[in-house]
C-alpha positions as CSV (number, residue, x, y, z in Angstrom):
1,M,229.8,3.5,-0.3
2,K,232.5,4.4,2.2
3,Q,235.0,4.8,-0.6
4,S,232.8,7.2,-2.6
5,I,232.4,9.7,0.3
6,P,236.1,10.7,0.3
7,L,236.0,11.0,-3.5
8,L,232.9,13.2,-3.3
9,F,234.5,15.4,-0.6
10,A,237.7,15.7,-2.8
11,A,235.6,16.7,-5.8
12,L,233.8,19.4,-3.9
13,I,237.1,20.9,-2.7
14,I,238.5,20.9,-6.2
15,L,235.3,22.5,-7.6
16,Q,235.4,25.2,-4.9
17,G,239.0,25.9,-5.7
18,C,238.2,26.3,-9.4
19,T,235.5,28.9,-8.8
20,K,237.5,30.9,-6.3
21,G,238.8,34.2,-7.7
22,D,235.9,34.7,-10.2
23,D,234.7,37.7,-8.2
24,P,237.7,39.5,-6.7
25,V,237.2,40.9,-3.3
26,I,237.7,44.6,-3.2
27,P,238.7,45.7,0.3
28,R,236.3,48.2,1.9
29,C,237.4,51.5,3.4
30,D,235.0,52.4,6.1
31,D,235.8,55.8,7.4
32,C,238.7,56.2,5.0
33,E,241.7,58.1,6.2
34,F,242.8,58.8,2.5
35,T,246.5,58.1,2.6
36,C,247.3,57.8,-1.1
37,I,248.8,61.3,-1.4
38,D,251.2,62.6,1.2
39,E,251.4,66.2,2.1
40,D,254.7,66.7,0.4
41,N,253.4,65.6,-3.0
42,T,250.6,68.0,-3.9
43,L,252.0,69.9,-6.8
44,D,250.6,67.8,-9.7
45,V,247.4,66.6,-8.1
46,W,244.2,66.7,-10.2
47,V,241.5,68.4,-8.1
48,N,238.0,69.7,-8.7
49,D,239.3,73.3,-9.2
50,C,241.0,72.5,-12.5
51,K,244.4,73.7,-13.5
52,N,244.6,77.0,-15.5
53,N,243.9,76.5,-19.2
54,W,242.3,73.1,-18.5
55,S,238.8,71.7,-18.5
56,C,238.1,68.8,-16.1
57,T,235.3,66.4,-15.4
58,F,235.0,63.9,-12.5
59,E,232.1,61.6,-13.2
60,V,230.3,58.6,-11.6
61,L,228.6,56.6,-14.3
62,R,226.0,54.1,-13.1
63,N,225.0,51.0,-15.2
64,S,228.3,51.0,-17.0
65,T,231.5,49.0,-17.5
66,I,235.0,49.5,-18.8
67,G,235.4,49.3,-22.6
68,T,239.1,50.1,-23.4
69,D,238.4,49.6,-27.1
70,L,236.1,52.6,-27.1
71,V,237.2,56.3,-27.3
72,T,235.6,57.2,-24.0
73,G,236.5,53.9,-22.2
74,V,233.0,53.4,-21.0
75,Q,230.1,51.3,-22.2
76,E,226.7,50.0,-20.8
77,G,227.0,47.4,-18.1
78,D,226.2,46.4,-14.5
79,N,228.9,48.3,-12.6
80,T,229.7,51.9,-11.5
81,V,232.4,53.5,-13.6
82,F,234.5,56.4,-12.3
83,R,235.9,58.6,-15.1
84,M,238.2,61.6,-14.9
85,Q,238.9,63.6,-18.0
86,S,241.1,66.6,-18.2
87,S,241.8,68.4,-21.4
88,T,243.8,71.5,-22.6
89,E,243.9,73.3,-25.9
90,G,247.5,74.3,-25.0
91,D,249.0,77.4,-26.5
92,I,246.9,78.7,-29.5
93,A,250.2,79.7,-31.2
94,I,251.5,76.1,-31.1
95,A,250.1,73.4,-33.4
96,D,249.5,69.9,-32.0
97,D,250.1,70.7,-28.3
98,E,246.5,69.8,-27.3
99,F,246.1,66.7,-25.0
100,T,243.7,64.9,-22.8
101,V,244.2,62.8,-19.7
102,I,241.6,60.1,-19.0
103,L,241.5,57.9,-15.9
104,I,238.8,55.2,-15.6
105,F,238.0,52.3,-13.2
106,E,234.9,50.4,-12.2
107,L,233.4,49.1,-9.0
108,D,230.5,46.8,-8.1
109,S,227.4,49.0,-7.9
110,G,226.6,47.7,-4.4
111,Q,229.9,48.7,-2.8
112,D,230.1,52.1,-1.0
113,S,233.8,52.3,-0.2
114,F,237.1,50.8,-1.3
115,S,240.9,50.9,-0.7
116,V,243.3,49.1,-3.0
117,V,247.0,49.0,-3.6
118,D,249.3,47.6,-6.2
119,E,248.1,44.2,-7.5
120,E,244.6,44.8,-6.0
121,L,244.2,47.5,-8.7
122,D,243.4,44.8,-11.2
123,A,240.1,44.1,-9.4
124,L,238.9,47.7,-10.3
125,N,240.1,47.6,-13.9
126,V,242.1,50.8,-13.5
127,Y,243.1,52.3,-16.9
128,H,244.7,55.5,-18.1
129,K,244.9,57.1,-21.5
130,Y,247.1,60.0,-22.5
131,V,245.6,61.5,-25.7
132,C,248.1,63.5,-27.7
133,F,249.6,64.1,-31.1
134,C,251.9,61.1,-30.6
135,P,252.0,57.3,-31.3
136,A,250.5,54.6,-29.1
137,V,247.4,56.4,-27.8
138,E,245.5,53.7,-26.0
139,F,244.2,52.8,-22.5
140,R,246.9,51.2,-20.4
141,P,246.4,49.4,-17.1
142,A,247.8,50.7,-13.8
143,V,251.2,49.3,-13.0
144,S,251.2,50.2,-9.3
145,G,249.8,52.6,-6.8
146,C,247.0,53.4,-4.3
147,L,243.3,54.1,-4.9
148,Q,240.7,54.9,-2.2
149,G,237.1,56.0,-2.4
150,E,234.1,56.5,-0.2
151,R,230.5,57.4,-1.1
152,Q,229.3,60.6,0.6
153,D,225.9,61.3,2.1
154,D,224.9,63.3,-1.0
155,G,225.6,60.3,-3.3
156,S,228.9,61.8,-4.7
157,W,232.2,60.0,-4.2
158,Y,235.4,61.3,-2.6
159,L,238.4,59.7,-4.3
160,Q,242.1,59.8,-3.8
161,C,244.8,58.1,-5.9
162,N,248.5,58.0,-6.6
163,L,248.9,55.7,-9.6
164,T,251.7,54.8,-12.0
165,F,251.1,53.8,-15.6
166,S,253.6,52.8,-18.4
167,N,253.5,54.9,-21.5
168,P,255.8,54.3,-24.6
169,N,255.5,58.0,-25.5
170,F,257.6,59.0,-22.4
171,D,260.9,57.8,-21.0
172,N,259.5,57.6,-17.4
173,P,256.3,56.1,-16.2
174,L,253.3,58.5,-15.9
175,E,252.2,59.3,-12.4
176,V,248.5,60.3,-11.9
177,L,247.5,61.8,-8.6
178,V,243.8,62.7,-7.9
179,D,242.1,64.2,-4.9
180,A,238.6,65.1,-6.0
181,Q,234.9,64.7,-5.6
182,F,233.2,62.6,-8.4
183,T,229.5,63.2,-9.1
184,E,226.8,61.8,-11.3
């Protein structure tokens, strides 16, 4: 009997280690200071007042999850998905210069704030898609960056991000900066 107690204890430790990491802990951001975008880097930031010749949406989608094999990137599920889509028709005199930028990520429905950087982005399933008349149009995961959000009293979310994504259509990585209110 005395020999089986240490074995039982060891088995419990091993089992606990096997289940750790199944549900990643996403750091909360109570009273966020929103530090993803510095004051010197505000030129190409997506905001609620969309850029000229663009249409923009900043959505909070409840009962959803990420589906990168879908055109929209969103399907029915148990989480809350945040989706930004910005599109332009470009110049009407130029063929095939239309493009769309989509940013998606998801959060557990019970959470009301978050602040993640670099490898913590994986816990939010952060993806970006640059839709253009070019090859390799698909959702790509974030490579690095900062993403912060906090639910507001009216149910909307204030989000700020400075994210980097790889994209084979460009020589340099794509940087996506957002400072906007997302609503249902």
